[in-house]
C-alpha positions as CSV (number, residue, x, y, z in Angstrom):
1,M,-57.1,-18.0,106.8
2,A,-56.1,-14.5,104.6
3,I,-52.9,-14.7,105.9
4,I,-52.2,-18.8,105.0
5,T,-53.7,-17.7,101.3
6,A,-51.4,-14.8,101.3
7,L,-48.7,-17.1,102.7
8,I,-49.5,-19.9,100.1
9,T,-49.7,-17.5,97.3
10,S,-46.4,-15.9,98.6
11,V,-44.5,-19.2,98.5
12,V,-46.6,-20.1,95.2
13,T,-45.2,-16.9,93.5
14,I,-41.4,-17.5,94.7
15,Y,-41.5,-20.9,93.9
16,V,-42.9,-19.8,90.1
17,S,-40.5,-16.8,90.1
18,S,-37.5,-19.0,91.0
19,S,-38.9,-21.9,88.5
20,R,-39.3,-19.3,85.7
21,G,-35.5,-17.9,86.2
22,K,-34.2,-21.5,86.1
23,I,-36.6,-22.3,82.7
24,D,-35.7,-18.6,81.3
25,A,-31.8,-19.5,82.4
26,R,-32.2,-23.3,80.7
27,L,-34.0,-21.6,77.6
28,T,-31.0,-19.1,77.1
29,K,-28.6,-21.6,77.4
30,L,-30.2,-23.7,75.0
31,R,-31.0,-20.9,72.5
32,A,-27.3,-20.2,72.8
33,E,-26.2,-23.7,72.3
34,L,-28.6,-24.2,69.3
35,E,-27.1,-20.8,68.0
36,S,-23.6,-22.3,68.3
37,E,-24.4,-25.3,66.8
38,A,-26.1,-23.6,63.7
39,A,-23.2,-21.1,63.3
40,E,-20.8,-24.1,63.2
41,R,-23.1,-25.7,60.6
42,R,-23.4,-22.6,58.7
43,A,-19.6,-22.1,58.7
44,K,-19.3,-25.8,57.6
45,F,-21.7,-25.4,54.8
46,D,-20.3,-22.0,53.7
47,K,-17.0,-24.0,53.4
48,E,-18.3,-26.5,51.4
49,I,-19.9,-24.0,49.4
50,A,-16.8,-22.2,48.7
51,E,-14.6,-25.3,48.0
52,W,-17.1,-26.5,45.5
53,K,-17.5,-23.1,43.9
54,A,-13.8,-22.6,43.9
55,G,-13.7,-26.5,42.2
56,V,-16.1,-25.4,39.5
57,D,-14.2,-22.3,38.5
58,K,-10.6,-24.4,38.2
59,D,-12.7,-26.6,36.2
60,A,-14.5,-24.1,34.1
61,V,-11.0,-22.1,33.7
62,E,-9.2,-25.5,32.6
63,R,-12.2,-25.9,30.1
64,R,-11.8,-22.4,28.7
65,H,-8.0,-22.9,28.7
66,T,-8.5,-26.4,26.4
67,F,-11.5,-24.2,24.6
68,D,-9.2,-21.4,23.4
69,E,-6.5,-23.5,22.6
70,R,-8.6,-25.4,20.3
71,L,-10.8,-22.5,19.1
72,A,-7.0,-20.6,18.2
73,G,-6.0,-24.2,16.7
74,L,-8.6,-24.5,14.2
75,K,-8.8,-20.6,13.4
76,A,-4.8,-21.0,12.5
77,E,-5.4,-23.8,10.7
78,F,-8.7,-22.2,8.7
79,D,-6.8,-18.8,8.2
80,Q,-4.0,-21.0,6.7
81,Q,-6.4,-22.9,4.1
82,V,-7.8,-19.7,3.1
83,N,-4.8,-18.4,2.2
84,A,-3.7,-21.4,0.7
85,H,-6.5,-21.1,-1.3
86,R,-6.2,-17.2,-2.2
87,L,-2.4,-17.6,-3.1
88,E,-3.7,-20.9,-5.4
89,I,-6.4,-18.6,-7.2
90,E,-3.7,-15.9,-7.5
91,H,-1.2,-18.1,-8.9
92,R,-3.7,-19.8,-10.9
93,T,-4.2,-16.1,-12.5
94,L,-0.9,-15.3,-12.8
95,F,0.0,-18.7,-14.8
96,A,-2.9,-18.5,-16.7
97,A,-1.6,-14.4,-17.3
98,E,1.8,-15.5,-18.4
99,R,0.6,-18.1,-20.8
100,V,-2.0,-15.9,-22.4
101,A,1.0,-13.5,-22.8
102,R,3.2,-16.1,-24.4
103,E,0.8,-17.1,-26.7
104,L,0.2,-13.2,-28.0
105,M,4.0,-12.8,-28.2
106,S,3.9,-16.1,-30.0
107,H,2.1,-15.4,-33.0
108,D,3.6,-15.9,-36.6
109,N,3.1,-12.7,-38.1
110,W,4.2,-10.5,-34.8
111,Q,7.7,-10.6,-33.3
112,W,6.9,-7.2,-31.3
113,R,3.9,-6.5,-29.6
114,S,2.8,-3.2,-28.1
115,F,1.7,-2.9,-24.3
116,K,-0.9,-1.3,-25.4
117,I,-2.2,-4.3,-27.5
118,I,-1.1,-6.6,-24.5
119,Q,-2.9,-4.7,-22.0
120,A,-6.0,-4.7,-23.8
121,H,-5.9,-8.6,-24.0
122,L,-4.5,-8.9,-20.4
123,G,-6.7,-6.6,-18.6
124,G,-7.1,-6.6,-15.1
125,F,-3.5,-5.8,-13.8
126,E,-1.9,-2.7,-13.0
127,A,1.0,-1.7,-15.9
128,N,3.9,-2.7,-13.6
129,E,2.1,-6.0,-12.6
130,L,1.5,-6.8,-16.2
131,R,5.2,-6.1,-17.1
132,K,6.5,-8.3,-14.5
133,I,3.9,-11.3,-16.1
134,L,5.7,-10.3,-19.6
135,V,9.2,-11.2,-17.9
136,R,7.9,-14.4,-16.1
137,A,6.7,-15.2,-19.6
138,G,10.0,-15.0,-21.3
139,A,9.7,-11.5,-22.9
140,I,12.0,-8.5,-23.6
141,R,11.3,-4.7,-23.8
142,V,12.4,-2.5,-26.4
143,K,10.9,0.9,-27.4
144,S,10.2,2.1,-30.7
145,N,11.2,5.5,-32.5
146,T,8.4,7.1,-31.2
147,G,8.9,5.9,-27.6
148,Q,6.1,2.9,-27.9
149,E,6.8,0.2,-25.5
150,L,7.4,-3.0,-27.6
151,W,7.8,-6.6,-26.2
152,G,8.6,-9.7,-27.5
153,L,9.9,-13.1,-26.6
154,I,13.4,-13.4,-26.1
155,E,13.7,-16.6,-28.0
156,R,12.2,-14.8,-30.8
157,N,14.2,-12.0,-30.3
158,K,17.8,-12.9,-29.5
159,G,19.2,-10.4,-31.9
160,S,17.6,-7.6,-30.1
161,I,19.3,-8.1,-26.6
162,G,21.0,-5.0,-25.5
163,A,19.1,-2.8,-27.9
164,E,17.1,0.1,-26.3
165,R,14.8,1.5,-29.8
166,L,12.9,-0.4,-32.6
167,A,11.9,1.9,-35.4
168,P,9.3,0.9,-38.3
169,D,10.8,1.2,-41.8
170,G,7.3,1.7,-43.3
171,G,7.5,-2.0,-45.2
172,G,6.1,-4.3,-42.2
173,G,9.7,-4.4,-40.6
174,G,11.3,-2.7,-38.1
175,V,15.0,-1.1,-37.6
176,E,16.4,-1.8,-33.8
177,I,19.2,0.5,-32.9
178,G,21.4,-0.8,-30.1
179,S,22.0,1.0,-27.0
180,F,25.1,3.1,-28.3
181,G,23.7,3.3,-32.0
182,E,26.2,0.7,-33.2
183,R,23.9,-2.2,-34.6
184,I,21.2,-2.4,-36.7
185,I,18.7,-5.4,-37.1
186,Q,15.7,-6.0,-39.1
187,A,12.6,-7.1,-37.4
188,P,9.1,-7.4,-38.5
189,V,6.8,-4.8,-36.8
190,P,3.2,-4.9,-38.0
191,D,1.8,-1.5,-38.7
192,H,-1.3,-2.2,-37.3
193,E,0.1,-3.1,-33.9
194,I,1.6,0.1,-33.5
195,P,-0.8,3.1,-33.1
């Protein structure tokens, strides 16, 4: 009986070994099939994610471009409005300065005003800028015998056009000498206007 038991044990061991080999082969095959299917699904999923990401990136780029264009347009419009406002204020200041300069030189008592007095009344401008304002206001410039710069409206001093010097004569008037010393014209220059 020990032989039969050993024989049965051998047969069962061979059968189990054979079955286990088949089971292991099947499990390996199933595992390979599952891994292959999982790899295919993973590849498909990765491809879909990549396509979706590319679409999102493309949409983001298009939106960013549209946003940048709108922002640039708004910035340009804002800059234009700021510049227009700045120019309006600047021109308003210049027009007001021209009006004040004209009023100063239109005073009944003074045909000529010294640059020093005009500069005192119209502060805030550099000397050459103030001279430009005076020219725009319709003024001409002459020098006194002492070299002082005098300004007067051209419409009130037409006889002085071409003159280089205007000298006080001590009587509240002034003697203007032409550019070549050829003509003499009387023009009132108040003593307190010429320091």
